[in-house]
N, C-alpha and C positions, 0 to 999 in steps of 0.2 A: 504493500500500500504506500502511496505517496502521502506522507504525513505533513508536507509543507502546507502553509496556509493557502487556501484557494483565494480567499479575500480576507483581509484582516484590518481591523481598526484597533485603537488602544483599548477600547472597552469590550470588544468581542472578537471571536475568531471563527471563521468558517473553514473547517478542515476537510480536505478532499478525501473522498472514498472512491470506490469503484465507479467508473463512468456509467455502468449499467445498473447501479443500485438505486432503488426508489427510496431507501430508508435514510431518514435524517434524525440522528440522535440529538435532542435538544437538552442542553445542560444549563439551566438558567440561574441556579442558586448555589453553586459550589464555591465561589470565591469569597475571600474575606477582605479584599482590597477596597479601601475607601480613600479616594484622592484627598489631598490636603484641603483643597478648596471646598469639597463637600463636607469634610470633617469639621470645618469651621462653623457650619450651621447646625451641628449636633451638640446637644447640651450635656451629654454624658462625659464624665471624666474618662481618662484612658483605661483604667482598670474596669470601669463599668462598661465601656464600649467593647473591650475584649470579651467580657462575659456575655454581653448581648450577642456578639458574633458567634460565640460558642452555641448559643441556643438557636439562632435564626439561620445559620448556614447549613446547607445540605452537604456537610463535609464529605470529601472523598468521592462524590458522585462523578466528578470529572475523571477520576482514576478508574471507576467502574466502567464508564463509557469507553475509556482508552483501552482497557482490557478487551472489551467487546469488539472494538475496531480491529485489533490485531488478531483476535481469535476467530472471527467470522470467516467463512469461506468466501463470502462476497462482502468486502469492507463497506460499512455504511459511511455516509457523510456525517459530520458533526458540526453543531453550532453551539459554541460555548461562551457564556458570559464571563468576562474577565474581571468584572467588578462585583462587589457585594450587592445584594438586593437592598441594602440600606442606602445605596445611591439612588437607584430606581428599581422597581420590580417590573421587569418586562412582561410579566404575565398578568398584570392587572390592567383594568381600563383606566385611562386618564380622565374619566368623567364620572358622573353621579350614578351610573348604572352598576358600579362595582360594590357589592355588599360589604367587602372588607373595609370600605371607608368607615363603616360603623365602629370599627375598633382601631381607627387611625392607621390602617394598612392598605391604602389605595396604591396608586402608582408610585407615590412618594410617601414613605411612612412618617407619621408624626408621633406614634406611640411604640413602645417596646413590646416584646413578647409577653411581658408581665403587666402590660397596660400602664407603664410609667411614661413619663415625658421623654421623647426622643428629640423632637424639634419644638421650638416655642410656638405658642398660639400666634396665629397670624402669619406663619411662615408661608412664603409664596413658592409653590411647587413649579410654577411655569418655566423658569429657567432650567431646572433640572430635566423636566420633560423634554424641552427643546434640545438640550445638549446631549442627553443620553437615551431617553425613552424612544423618541421618534426615529433617530438613526438606526437604533437596534431593530425596531419593528419593520422599518423599510428594508433593512438587510435580510431579516428573516423571511420577509415576503419574497425577496429576490431568490433566496436559497430554495424556497418551495417552487417558485416558478421555473428555476433551472431544472429541478427534478422532473417537473411536468413536461418541459420541453425535451428533455433527454430521453425519458422512458414512458411518458404518458400518464404517470401517476406519482404521487408522493405519499410516504407514510412517515408521519411525525411520531417519534417515540420520546416522550418527555421523561427525563430521568431525574427523580427527586428522592429525598429521604424524609423521615419524620421521627420525632422522639418517641420512646417507649411510653412515657407518661404524657398526658395532654398538658399543653401550656395554656395560660389564662387567655391568650388572644384567640384561641381556636373557637370558631362559632359552632362546631359540631364535635367537640372533644369528647362527648359522652358516648359516641358510637364505637363500634368494634375497631380494634387496632391489630389486624392480622399481620403476620410477618411481611407479606407483600400485599399492597392495596393497588388495584387497577382502577384508574379513573377513566370514565367513559363519557361519550357524548352521543346523544340519540341520532344525530345526523352523520357524524364523522367516524364512529366506531362500529364497524360491521361485526356480526357475530364471529366470523372466521378470524378476525384480528384478536378479539378477546379470547377465543378458544386457544389460539396459538400461544398467547401470553400465559394462560393458565397452565398449559403443558410445559412451557419453558421454565416456569418458576415453581413447579409442583414439588420439588424436593426440599423446600425451605420451611415446611411445617404449616402451611396454610396460605391460600390466596383468596383475598376478599375483593369486593367490588364497591367503589364509591363510598367507603367509610374507612378512616375518618375524613378523607378528602375525596372530592368528586370532580368530575369534569376533566377536560384536557385542553391543551393549547393548540389553536389554529389561528394564523394571522387573520385579522379582520377582513382583509381583501378576499379571503376564501371562505370565511366562516359562514356556515349555513347556506352556501351558494354552490360550491364545487365538490361534487361527490368523488372526484378523482383524488381528492386530498382526504386521507384517512388519518386517524390519530388515536393515541392511547397514552395515558399517564401511568408511569410505573413509580409508585411510592414504596420505598424500602424502609422497613423499621430499622432504626439505627443500631439496635443491639445485635443485629445479625452480622455486623462488620466493623464496629468501632466501639471505643469507650466513650460514654456520654457524660456530660455534654462537651463537644469540641475536642475529644481526645484522639489518640492515634488510631490509624486503621489496623485491622487485623486480617487474618487469612480469608475472611468472608468477602473481601473486595474481589479477589480473583474468582472465587466460586460464583459470585453474583455476576461478574463480568462475563464469565463463560455462559451462564444462563441467558444473559442478555444477547450474547452472540448467537445462541441457539434460536432465539426469537428473531433476530435479524435475518438469519439464514432461512427461517421459515417464511419470512415476508419477502425475501428476495427471489 
């Protein structure tokens, strides 16, 4: 596989896979990087910010996707966020439709995972949306368009993780927390895609659907409009592969990466 960036900016990387692969592994929440100019607008002290990053980061998910990329028979493409979701969360809506605004976690977070203050009242999110959110969304849209042009379809597999115990910000934290949760969309997740993921992750002690997190990511340009774009969110419970919160990775990273590779090959 050619692992050189296909297209790259300081805030994200689009990594090349096999030209004939329809699969795009999306890794939006793996980074802890907060640029100094963004850090200046966050009210937490350094130790508090480090602790918040422990909780909010989907640690080591980029590594899981990288294992999948080198283990799959047909290498997937990857789109990786190089900045923390505390800069912007590329999977939120930048408007009032996003329910996570209720807990201060829209496109630009104003509250922490424990519902404390992250940014001050009256903080203007517009500059961050313009500088980081919009270019990311546009680049992800292009990445999907390229797969459509190349092979006639695109399969987005969103790679996430979640803590073993619910955090106060979770709107549906009282739901089941299986080892692997598959987030689905009524339009973009066909039964065959869901079944392939269930088979790929069957060896990890249980696979659930849409609990504690539901839905999946599709660029707005395609969402609800283009059936050639299919999508699935893979949420991995963190005790399978790391020490919580924010600790080192364990051998589960490779095992999960190989399972993800099996899913990639089933889709390719």
